[in-house]
ChimeraX commands (.cxc) that place a marker at each C-alpha (Angstrom):
marker #1 position 149.89,119.72,24.54 radius 0.5
marker #1 position 152.72,118.72,26.84 radius 0.5
marker #1 position 155.77,120.97,26.83 radius 0.5
marker #1 position 159.32,119.83,27.52 radius 0.5
marker #1 position 161.56,122.16,29.52 radius 0.5
marker #1 position 165.34,121.70,29.52 radius 0.5
marker #1 position 166.66,120.53,32.87 radius 0.5
marker #1 position 169.99,120.76,34.64 radius 0.5
marker #1 position 171.04,117.48,36.22 radius 0.5
marker #1 position 173.90,116.25,38.38 radius 0.5
marker #1 position 174.99,112.62,38.06 radius 0.5
marker #1 position 177.77,110.43,39.47 radius 0.5
marker #1 position 179.41,107.71,37.37 radius 0.5
marker #1 position 179.16,104.30,39.11 radius 0.5
marker #1 position 182.90,103.66,38.92 radius 0.5
marker #1 position 182.89,102.07,42.38 radius 0.5
marker #1 position 179.41,100.57,42.26 radius 0.5
marker #1 position 178.97,97.35,44.20 radius 0.5
marker #1 position 176.64,95.76,46.73 radius 0.5
marker #1 position 178.75,95.04,49.79 radius 0.5
marker #1 position 176.17,95.82,52.49 radius 0.5
marker #1 position 172.39,95.76,52.80 radius 0.5
marker #1 position 170.43,98.85,53.83 radius 0.5
marker #1 position 167.25,98.13,51.86 radius 0.5
marker #1 position 165.40,94.97,50.77 radius 0.5
marker #1 position 166.84,95.11,47.25 radius 0.5
marker #1 position 170.46,94.77,48.36 radius 0.5
marker #1 position 171.95,91.28,48.69 radius 0.5
marker #1 position 175.76,91.16,48.95 radius 0.5
marker #1 position 175.65,87.46,48.04 radius 0.5
marker #1 position 174.50,88.27,44.50 radius 0.5
marker #1 position 177.24,89.18,42.00 radius 0.5
marker #1 position 177.36,92.70,40.61 radius 0.5
marker #1 position 178.62,93.55,37.13 radius 0.5
marker #1 position 180.16,96.99,37.60 radius 0.5
marker #1 position 181.10,97.48,33.89 radius 0.5
marker #1 position 177.47,96.75,32.98 radius 0.5
marker #1 position 176.26,99.24,35.59 radius 0.5
marker #1 position 178.57,101.86,34.08 radius 0.5
marker #1 position 177.31,101.11,30.56 radius 0.5
marker #1 position 173.67,101.40,31.65 radius 0.5
marker #1 position 174.41,104.66,33.47 radius 0.5
marker #1 position 176.15,106.03,30.37 radius 0.5
marker #1 position 173.04,105.19,28.35 radius 0.5
marker #1 position 170.91,107.20,30.78 radius 0.5
marker #1 position 173.29,110.14,30.54 radius 0.5
marker #1 position 173.18,110.00,26.74 radius 0.5
marker #1 position 169.39,109.97,26.80 radius 0.5
marker #1 position 169.39,113.15,28.87 radius 0.5
marker #1 position 171.81,114.85,26.52 radius 0.5
marker #1 position 169.79,113.78,23.47 radius 0.5
marker #1 position 166.70,115.37,25.04 radius 0.5
marker #1 position 168.52,118.68,25.39 radius 0.5
marker #1 position 169.26,118.58,29.10 radius 0.5
marker #1 position 172.47,119.73,30.78 radius 0.5
marker #1 position 174.32,117.03,32.70 radius 0.5
marker #1 position 177.10,117.80,35.16 radius 0.5
marker #1 position 178.97,115.06,36.96 radius 0.5
marker #1 position 180.50,114.74,40.41 radius 0.5
marker #1 position 183.61,112.63,40.87 radius 0.5
marker #1 position 182.84,109.24,42.45 radius 0.5
marker #1 position 184.77,108.47,45.62 radius 0.5
marker #1 position 186.25,105.06,46.50 radius 0.5
marker #1 position 184.44,103.30,49.31 radius 0.5
marker #1 position 181.09,104.95,48.48 radius 0.5
marker #1 position 179.39,102.46,46.13 radius 0.5
marker #1 position 175.98,104.16,46.44 radius 0.5
marker #1 position 177.26,107.61,45.48 radius 0.5
marker #1 position 175.90,106.93,41.99 radius 0.5
marker #1 position 172.47,107.67,43.46 radius 0.5
marker #1 position 172.94,111.42,43.16 radius 0.5
marker #1 position 169.30,112.24,43.90 radius 0.5
marker #1 position 169.98,111.47,47.55 radius 0.5
marker #1 position 172.77,114.04,47.82 radius 0.5
marker #1 position 170.64,117.16,48.25 radius 0.5
marker #1 position 167.47,119.03,47.35 radius 0.5
marker #1 position 168.06,122.12,45.21 radius 0.5
marker #1 position 165.25,124.66,44.78 radius 0.5
marker #1 position 165.49,128.26,43.55 radius 0.5
marker #1 position 169.28,128.10,43.73 radius 0.5
marker #1 position 169.23,127.03,47.39 radius 0.5
marker #1 position 170.59,123.63,48.37 radius 0.5
marker #1 position 169.68,121.58,51.43 radius 0.5
marker #1 position 172.37,118.90,51.59 radius 0.5
marker #1 position 171.51,115.41,52.76 radius 0.5
marker #1 position 172.15,113.94,56.17 radius 0.5
marker #1 position 172.07,110.18,55.69 radius 0.5
marker #1 position 170.55,107.71,58.13 radius 0.5
marker #1 position 172.93,104.82,57.39 radius 0.5
marker #1 position 176.60,105.09,58.34 radius 0.5
marker #1 position 177.59,103.47,55.03 radius 0.5
marker #1 position 176.43,106.59,53.18 radius 0.5
marker #1 position 177.25,109.39,55.62 radius 0.5
marker #1 position 180.37,110.52,53.75 radius 0.5
marker #1 position 178.37,111.21,50.59 radius 0.5
marker #1 position 176.83,114.31,52.17 radius 0.5
marker #1 position 180.08,116.31,52.48 radius 0.5
marker #1 position 181.07,115.33,48.92 radius 0.5
marker #1 position 177.84,116.77,47.50 radius 0.5
marker #1 position 178.11,119.81,49.77 radius 0.5
marker #1 position 181.60,120.58,48.44 radius 0.5
marker #1 position 180.53,120.12,44.82 radius 0.5
marker #1 position 177.52,122.41,45.16 radius 0.5
marker #1 position 179.59,125.06,46.94 radius 0.5
marker #1 position 182.20,124.94,44.17 radius 0.5
marker #1 position 179.64,125.12,41.36 radius 0.5
marker #1 position 177.67,128.23,42.13 radius 0.5
marker #1 position 175.30,127.31,44.95 radius 0.5
marker #1 position 176.45,129.52,47.86 radius 0.5
marker #1 position 173.09,129.34,49.66 radius 0.5
marker #1 position 173.41,125.87,51.07 radius 0.5
marker #1 position 173.38,124.07,54.37 radius 0.5
marker #1 position 173.54,120.49,55.56 radius 0.5
marker #1 position 170.28,119.27,57.05 radius 0.5
marker #1 position 170.07,119.07,60.84 radius 0.5
marker #1 position 167.77,116.06,60.78 radius 0.5
marker #1 position 168.06,112.93,58.65 radius 0.5
marker #1 position 167.07,114.03,55.16 radius 0.5
marker #1 position 167.95,111.96,52.10 radius 0.5
marker #1 position 167.57,114.63,49.46 radius 0.5
marker #1 position 165.43,114.10,46.41 radius 0.5
marker #1 position 165.01,110.51,47.43 radius 0.5
marker #1 position 162.36,111.83,49.83 radius 0.5
marker #1 position 161.68,115.35,48.52 radius 0.5
marker #1 position 159.91,115.90,45.20 radius 0.5
marker #1 position 158.72,119.26,43.87 radius 0.5
marker #1 position 155.37,119.73,42.21 radius 0.5
marker #1 position 154.08,123.24,41.57 radius 0.5
marker #1 position 154.70,125.26,44.72 radius 0.5
marker #1 position 154.70,122.24,47.04 radius 0.5
marker #1 position 157.38,119.95,48.33 radius 0.5
marker #1 position 156.11,116.39,48.61 radius 0.5
marker #1 position 158.11,114.88,51.47 radius 0.5
marker #1 position 158.45,111.22,52.33 radius 0.5
marker #1 position 159.09,109.58,55.68 radius 0.5
marker #1 position 158.68,106.18,57.25 radius 0.5
marker #1 position 162.02,104.53,56.51 radius 0.5
marker #1 position 164.73,107.13,55.89 radius 0.5
marker #1 position 164.07,110.86,56.25 radius 0.5
marker #1 position 163.15,112.05,59.74 radius 0.5
marker #1 position 159.68,113.65,59.85 radius 0.5
marker #1 position 161.28,116.61,61.63 radius 0.5
marker #1 position 163.21,117.28,58.41 radius 0.5
marker #1 position 159.93,118.28,56.75 radius 0.5
marker #1 position 159.55,121.38,58.92 radius 0.5
marker #1 position 163.23,122.15,58.43 radius 0.5
marker #1 position 162.83,122.00,54.64 radius 0.5
marker #1 position 159.75,124.21,54.75 radius 0.5
marker #1 position 161.62,126.87,56.69 radius 0.5
marker #1 position 164.67,126.67,54.43 radius 0.5
marker #1 position 162.87,126.76,51.09 radius 0.5
marker #1 position 159.80,128.78,52.07 radius 0.5
marker #1 position 157.51,126.31,50.31 radius 0.5
marker #1 position 154.69,124.31,51.87 radius 0.5
marker #1 position 155.62,120.73,52.61 radius 0.5
marker #1 position 153.15,117.86,52.21 radius 0.5
marker #1 position 154.17,114.97,54.48 radius 0.5
marker #1 position 153.61,111.47,53.09 radius 0.5
marker #1 position 154.22,108.25,55.03 radius 0.5
marker #1 position 155.66,105.17,53.32 radius 0.5
marker #1 position 154.71,101.78,54.76 radius 0.5
marker #1 position 156.23,99.18,52.40 radius 0.5
marker #1 position 159.98,98.68,52.94 radius 0.5
marker #1 position 160.46,97.85,49.25 radius 0.5
marker #1 position 159.59,101.50,48.58 radius 0.5
marker #1 position 161.79,103.07,51.21 radius 0.5
marker #1 position 162.19,106.47,49.52 radius 0.5
marker #1 position 159.41,108.64,48.10 radius 0.5
marker #1 position 161.00,108.60,44.64 radius 0.5
marker #1 position 160.57,104.82,44.46 radius 0.5
marker #1 position 156.78,105.14,44.77 radius 0.5
marker #1 position 155.92,108.50,43.22 radius 0.5
marker #1 position 157.02,110.43,40.13 radius 0.5
marker #1 position 156.32,114.07,39.36 radius 0.5
marker #1 position 155.35,114.40,35.69 radius 0.5
marker #1 position 154.68,118.14,35.59 radius 0.5
marker #1 position 153.54,120.85,38.00 radius 0.5
marker #1 position 150.05,119.39,38.28 radius 0.5
marker #1 position 150.44,115.71,37.51 radius 0.5
marker #1 position 151.99,112.79,39.34 radius 0.5
marker #1 position 152.10,109.02,39.04 radius 0.5
marker #1 position 152.21,106.90,42.18 radius 0.5
marker #1 position 151.77,103.45,43.67 radius 0.5
marker #1 position 149.03,103.51,46.34 radius 0.5
marker #1 position 150.25,100.35,48.09 radius 0.5
marker #1 position 153.43,102.13,49.22 radius 0.5
marker #1 position 151.57,104.73,51.29 radius 0.5
marker #1 position 149.65,104.85,54.55 radius 0.5
marker #1 position 145.86,105.26,54.28 radius 0.5
marker #1 position 146.04,108.91,55.28 radius 0.5
marker #1 position 148.76,109.65,52.75 radius 0.5
marker #1 position 146.77,107.93,50.01 radius 0.5
marker #1 position 143.82,110.13,50.89 radius 0.5
marker #1 position 146.00,113.24,50.69 radius 0.5
marker #1 position 147.32,112.25,47.25 radius 0.5
marker #1 position 143.82,111.54,45.99 radius 0.5
marker #1 position 142.67,114.95,47.20 radius 0.5
marker #1 position 145.61,116.88,45.76 radius 0.5
marker #1 position 146.00,114.91,42.53 radius 0.5
marker #1 position 142.62,113.43,41.53 radius 0.5
marker #1 position 143.88,112.89,37.97 radius 0.5
marker #1 position 147.10,111.10,38.97 radius 0.5
marker #1 position 148.32,108.07,37.06 radius 0.5
marker #1 position 148.17,104.97,39.24 radius 0.5
marker #1 position 150.90,102.37,38.78 radius 0.5
marker #1 position 150.28,98.64,38.84 radius 0.5
marker #1 position 151.99,96.26,41.25 radius 0.5
marker #1 position 154.17,94.99,38.40 radius 0.5
marker #1 position 155.34,98.43,37.28 radius 0.5
marker #1 position 156.08,99.50,40.85 radius 0.5
marker #1 position 158.11,96.33,41.38 radius 0.5
marker #1 position 160.48,97.22,38.52 radius 0.5
marker #1 position 160.86,100.77,39.91 radius 0.5
marker #1 position 158.75,102.23,37.11 radius 0.5
marker #1 position 158.00,105.24,39.30 radius 0.5
marker #1 position 161.69,105.98,39.82 radius 0.5
marker #1 position 161.47,108.24,36.79 radius 0.5
marker #1 position 162.30,111.76,35.63 radius 0.5
marker #1 position 160.18,114.08,33.54 radius 0.5
marker #1 position 160.80,117.34,31.70 radius 0.5
marker #1 position 157.08,117.93,31.33 radius 0.5
marker #1 position 156.81,115.86,28.16 radius 0.5
marker #1 position 159.54,113.22,28.01 radius 0.5
marker #1 position 159.38,110.76,30.89 radius 0.5
marker #1 position 162.51,108.63,31.32 radius 0.5
marker #1 position 161.68,105.42,33.15 radius 0.5
marker #1 position 162.67,101.74,33.35 radius 0.5
marker #1 position 161.94,100.09,30.02 radius 0.5
marker #1 position 160.01,97.20,31.54 radius 0.5
marker #1 position 157.37,99.42,33.20 radius 0.5
marker #1 position 155.16,98.76,30.19 radius 0.5
marker #1 position 151.70,99.47,31.60 radius 0.5
marker #1 position 152.85,102.78,33.03 radius 0.5
marker #1 position 154.45,103.70,29.70 radius 0.5
marker #1 position 151.15,103.02,27.95 radius 0.5
marker #1 position 149.27,105.21,30.44 radius 0.5
marker #1 position 151.80,108.00,29.95 radius 0.5
marker #1 position 151.33,107.87,26.18 radius 0.5
marker #1 position 147.55,108.02,26.59 radius 0.5
marker #1 position 147.95,111.15,28.72 radius 0.5
marker #1 position 150.13,112.91,26.15 radius 0.5
marker #1 position 153.57,112.21,27.62 radius 0.5
marker #1 position 156.44,110.61,25.73 radius 0.5
marker #1 position 157.81,107.61,27.66 radius 0.5
marker #1 position 161.51,106.93,27.10 radius 0.5
marker #1 position 162.55,103.51,28.38 radius 0.5
marker #1 position 166.03,102.69,29.65 radius 0.5
marker #1 position 167.59,99.59,31.22 radius 0.5
marker #1 position 169.15,100.16,34.66 radius 0.5
marker #1 position 168.66,96.61,35.88 radius 0.5
marker #1 position 172.16,96.35,37.34 radius 0.5
marker #1 position 171.67,99.41,39.51 radius 0.5
marker #1 position 168.35,98.03,40.71 radius 0.5
marker #1 position 170.40,95.45,42.63 radius 0.5
marker #1 position 171.13,98.30,45.04 radius 0.5
marker #1 position 167.56,99.60,45.03 radius 0.5
marker #1 position 167.98,102.42,42.51 radius 0.5
marker #1 position 167.00,103.40,39.01 radius 0.5
marker #1 position 166.49,106.48,36.82 radius 0.5
marker #1 position 165.51,109.10,39.37 radius 0.5
marker #1 position 167.92,107.80,41.99 radius 0.5
marker #1 position 170.76,108.55,39.57 radius 0.5
marker #1 position 169.55,112.08,38.89 radius 0.5
marker #1 position 169.71,115.19,41.07 radius 0.5
marker #1 position 167.99,118.21,39.53 radius 0.5
marker #1 position 169.77,121.53,39.99 radius 0.5
marker #1 position 167.07,124.20,40.02 radius 0.5
marker #1 position 168.44,127.70,39.71 radius 0.5
marker #1 position 166.84,130.83,41.10 radius 0.5
marker #1 position 164.23,132.55,38.98 radius 0.5
marker link #1:1,2 radius 0.2
marker link #1:2,3 radius 0.2
marker link #1:3,4 radius 0.2
marker link #1:4,5 radius 0.2
marker link #1:5,6 radius 0.2
marker link #1:6,7 radius 0.2
marker link #1:7,8 radius 0.2
marker link #1:8,9 radius 0.2
marker link #1:9,10 radius 0.2
marker link #1:10,11 radius 0.2
marker link #1:11,12 radius 0.2
marker link #1:12,13 radius 0.2
marker link #1:13,14 radius 0.2
marker link #1:14,15 radius 0.2
marker link #1:15,16 radius 0.2
marker link #1:16,17 radius 0.2
marker link #1:17,18 radius 0.2
marker link #1:18,19 radius 0.2
marker link #1:19,20 radius 0.2
marker link #1:20,21 radius 0.2
marker link #1:21,22 radius 0.2
marker link #1:22,23 radius 0.2
marker link #1:23,24 radius 0.2
marker link #1:24,25 radius 0.2
marker link #1:25,26 radius 0.2
marker link #1:26,27 radius 0.2
marker link #1:27,28 radius 0.2
marker link #1:28,29 radius 0.2
marker link #1:29,30 radius 0.2
marker link #1:30,31 radius 0.2
marker link #1:31,32 radius 0.2
marker link #1:32,33 radius 0.2
marker link #1:33,34 radius 0.2
marker link #1:34,35 radius 0.2
marker link #1:35,36 radius 0.2
marker link #1:36,37 radius 0.2
marker link #1:37,38 radius 0.2
marker link #1:38,39 radius 0.2
marker link #1:39,40 radius 0.2
marker link #1:40,41 radius 0.2
marker link #1:41,42 radius 0.2
marker link #1:42,43 radius 0.2
marker link #1:43,44 radius 0.2
marker link #1:44,45 radius 0.2
marker link #1:45,46 radius 0.2
marker link #1:46,47 radius 0.2
marker link #1:47,48 radius 0.2
marker link #1:48,49 radius 0.2
marker link #1:49,50 radius 0.2
marker link #1:50,51 radius 0.2
marker link #1:51,52 radius 0.2
marker link #1:52,53 radius 0.2
marker link #1:53,54 radius 0.2
marker link #1:54,55 radius 0.2
marker link #1:55,56 radius 0.2
marker link #1:56,57 radius 0.2
marker link #1:57,58 radius 0.2
marker link #1:58,59 radius 0.2
marker link #1:59,60 radius 0.2
marker link #1:60,61 radius 0.2
marker link #1:61,62 radius 0.2
marker link #1:62,63 radius 0.2
marker link #1:63,64 radius 0.2
marker link #1:64,65 radius 0.2
marker link #1:65,66 radius 0.2
marker link #1:66,67 radius 0.2
marker link #1:67,68 radius 0.2
marker link #1:68,69 radius 0.2
marker link #1:69,70 radius 0.2
marker link #1:70,71 radius 0.2
marker link #1:71,72 radius 0.2
marker link #1:72,73 radius 0.2
marker link #1:73,74 radius 0.2
marker link #1:74,75 radius 0.2
marker link #1:75,76 radius 0.2
marker link #1:76,77 radius 0.2
marker link #1:77,78 radius 0.2
marker link #1:78,79 radius 0.2
marker link #1:79,80 radius 0.2
marker link #1:80,81 radius 0.2
marker link #1:81,82 radius 0.2
marker link #1:82,83 radius 0.2
marker link #1:83,84 radius 0.2
marker link #1:84,85 radius 0.2
marker link #1:85,86 radius 0.2
marker link #1:86,87 radius 0.2
marker link #1:87,88 radius 0.2
marker link #1:88,89 radius 0.2
marker link #1:89,90 radius 0.2
marker link #1:90,91 radius 0.2
marker link #1:91,92 radius 0.2
marker link #1:92,93 radius 0.2
marker link #1:93,94 radius 0.2
marker link #1:94,95 radius 0.2
marker link #1:95,96 radius 0.2
marker link #1:96,97 radius 0.2
marker link #1:97,98 radius 0.2
marker link #1:98,99 radius 0.2
marker link #1:99,100 radius 0.2
marker link #1:100,101 radius 0.2
marker link #1:101,102 radius 0.2
marker link #1:102,103 radius 0.2
marker link #1:103,104 radius 0.2
marker link #1:104,105 radius 0.2
marker link #1:105,106 radius 0.2
marker link #1:106,107 radius 0.2
marker link #1:107,108 radius 0.2
marker link #1:108,109 radius 0.2
marker link #1:109,110 radius 0.2
marker link #1:110,111 radius 0.2
marker link #1:111,112 radius 0.2
marker link #1:112,113 radius 0.2
marker link #1:113,114 radius 0.2
marker link #1:114,115 radius 0.2
marker link #1:115,116 radius 0.2
marker link #1:116,117 radius 0.2
marker link #1:117,118 radius 0.2
marker link #1:118,119 radius 0.2
marker link #1:119,120 radius 0.2
marker link #1:120,121 radius 0.2
marker link #1:121,122 radius 0.2
marker link #1:122,123 radius 0.2
marker link #1:123,124 radius 0.2
marker link #1:124,125 radius 0.2
marker link #1:125,126 radius 0.2
marker link #1:126,127 radius 0.2
marker link #1:127,128 radius 0.2
marker link #1:128,129 radius 0.2
marker link #1:129,130 radius 0.2
marker link #1:130,131 radius 0.2
marker link #1:131,132 radius 0.2
marker link #1:132,133 radius 0.2
marker link #1:133,134 radius 0.2
marker link #1:134,135 radius 0.2
marker link #1:135,136 radius 0.2
marker link #1:136,137 radius 0.2
marker link #1:137,138 radius 0.2
marker link #1:138,139 radius 0.2
marker link #1:139,140 radius 0.2
marker link #1:140,141 radius 0.2
marker link #1:141,142 radius 0.2
marker link #1:142,143 radius 0.2
marker link #1:143,144 radius 0.2
marker link #1:144,145 radius 0.2
marker link #1:145,146 radius 0.2
marker link #1:146,147 radius 0.2
marker link #1:147,148 radius 0.2
marker link #1:148,149 radius 0.2
marker link #1:149,150 radius 0.2
marker link #1:150,151 radius 0.2
marker link #1:151,152 radius 0.2
marker link #1:152,153 radius 0.2
marker link #1:153,154 radius 0.2
marker link #1:154,155 radius 0.2
marker link #1:155,156 radius 0.2
marker link #1:156,157 radius 0.2
marker link #1:157,158 radius 0.2
marker link #1:158,159 radius 0.2
marker link #1:159,160 radius 0.2
marker link #1:160,161 radius 0.2
marker link #1:161,162 radius 0.2
marker link #1:162,163 radius 0.2
marker link #1:163,164 radius 0.2
marker link #1:164,165 radius 0.2
marker link #1:165,166 radius 0.2
marker link #1:166,167 radius 0.2
marker link #1:167,168 radius 0.2
marker link #1:168,169 radius 0.2
marker link #1:169,170 radius 0.2
marker link #1:170,171 radius 0.2
marker link #1:171,172 radius 0.2
marker link #1:172,173 radius 0.2
marker link #1:173,174 radius 0.2
marker link #1:174,175 radius 0.2
marker link #1:175,176 radius 0.2
marker link #1:176,177 radius 0.2
marker link #1:177,178 radius 0.2
marker link #1:178,179 radius 0.2
marker link #1:179,180 radius 0.2
marker link #1:180,181 radius 0.2
marker link #1:181,182 radius 0.2
marker link #1:182,183 radius 0.2
marker link #1:183,184 radius 0.2
marker link #1:184,185 radius 0.2
marker link #1:185,186 radius 0.2
marker link #1:186,187 radius 0.2
marker link #1:187,188 radius 0.2
marker link #1:188,189 radius 0.2
marker link #1:189,190 radius 0.2
marker link #1:190,191 radius 0.2
marker link #1:191,192 radius 0.2
marker link #1:192,193 radius 0.2
marker link #1:193,194 radius 0.2
marker link #1:194,195 radius 0.2
marker link #1:195,196 radius 0.2
marker link #1:196,197 radius 0.2
marker link #1:197,198 radius 0.2
marker link #1:198,199 radius 0.2
marker link #1:199,200 radius 0.2
marker link #1:200,201 radius 0.2
marker link #1:201,202 radius 0.2
marker link #1:202,203 radius 0.2
marker link #1:203,204 radius 0.2
marker link #1:204,205 radius 0.2
marker link #1:205,206 radius 0.2
marker link #1:206,207 radius 0.2
marker link #1:207,208 radius 0.2
marker link #1:208,209 radius 0.2
marker link #1:209,210 radius 0.2
marker link #1:210,211 radius 0.2
marker link #1:211,212 radius 0.2
marker link #1:212,213 radius 0.2
marker link #1:213,214 radius 0.2
marker link #1:214,215 radius 0.2
marker link #1:215,216 radius 0.2
marker link #1:216,217 radius 0.2
marker link #1:217,218 radius 0.2
marker link #1:218,219 radius 0.2
marker link #1:219,220 radius 0.2
marker link #1:220,221 radius 0.2
marker link #1:221,222 radius 0.2
marker link #1:222,223 radius 0.2
marker link #1:223,224 radius 0.2
marker link #1:224,225 radius 0.2
marker link #1:225,226 radius 0.2
marker link #1:226,227 radius 0.2
marker link #1:227,228 radius 0.2
marker link #1:228,229 radius 0.2
marker link #1:229,230 radius 0.2
marker link #1:230,231 radius 0.2
marker link #1:231,232 radius 0.2
marker link #1:232,233 radius 0.2
marker link #1:233,234 radius 0.2
marker link #1:234,235 radius 0.2
marker link #1:235,236 radius 0.2
marker link #1:236,237 radius 0.2
marker link #1:237,238 radius 0.2
marker link #1:238,239 radius 0.2
marker link #1:239,240 radius 0.2
marker link #1:240,241 radius 0.2
marker link #1:241,242 radius 0.2
marker link #1:242,243 radius 0.2
marker link #1:243,244 radius 0.2
marker link #1:244,245 radius 0.2
marker link #1:245,246 radius 0.2
marker link #1:246,247 radius 0.2
marker link #1:247,248 radius 0.2
marker link #1:248,249 radius 0.2
marker link #1:249,250 radius 0.2
marker link #1:250,251 radius 0.2
marker link #1:251,252 radius 0.2
marker link #1:252,253 radius 0.2
marker link #1:253,254 radius 0.2
marker link #1:254,255 radius 0.2
marker link #1:255,256 radius 0.2
marker link #1:256,257 radius 0.2
marker link #1:257,258 radius 0.2
marker link #1:258,259 radius 0.2
marker link #1:259,260 radius 0.2
marker link #1:260,261 radius 0.2
marker link #1:261,262 radius 0.2
marker link #1:262,263 radius 0.2
marker link #1:263,264 radius 0.2
marker link #1:264,265 radius 0.2
marker link #1:265,266 radius 0.2
marker link #1:266,267 radius 0.2
marker link #1:267,268 radius 0.2
marker link #1:268,269 radius 0.2
marker link #1:269,270 radius 0.2
view
């Protein structure tokens, strides 16, 4: 039996969403963006979370920061402690202070901004007592040791090698404390070997499901919210006792983001 546990999420409405620069292979400023559609799709995701019994807080979007909707990148929050992001690309640098100020104002006094480039839950995912930490395109590998010292949890370093999957949360989803789903083609041979050793029962995503960001998903231990067109992965989740909940975030995918990118989990102490 899978058990759902209520979660506390932070999201940012895509009021200023647009693609006006390119910092990953998904972004093409020449392609038109429908901001009202992006807002409607984001609202659907928020409603899904509320219907599943989760708490959703929101941070005010700031003009000139079109990627601020991708709240997962703003920080990593574990046991009430927050390590705020330090972005690699200048286009996103100002998002870090905005998330720092929000967390400080909303009951997270134990926080600091990362010394090394660290793009929050984009590259840091929690499973059991471990922090799975991505590097290769965004987060500096030195940030892994920094996170281990700050959170007091062992960090498992994983190297991404496909630029289409530039953050860990685009290629790996944590389903519960002991179970993950991932796309092997996104990882270096050594990292694939580590994942096989740690998670021999992991769900393996197809090329097609990875390409629609099917692994950019959130899970409460039972309900797994993921892109609706990741059909093979949804079927595998059902077979393993999870409840897949499909949503359409196709407009946000134009900037290289989907369900998990829009969702920062706020984990309190205890």
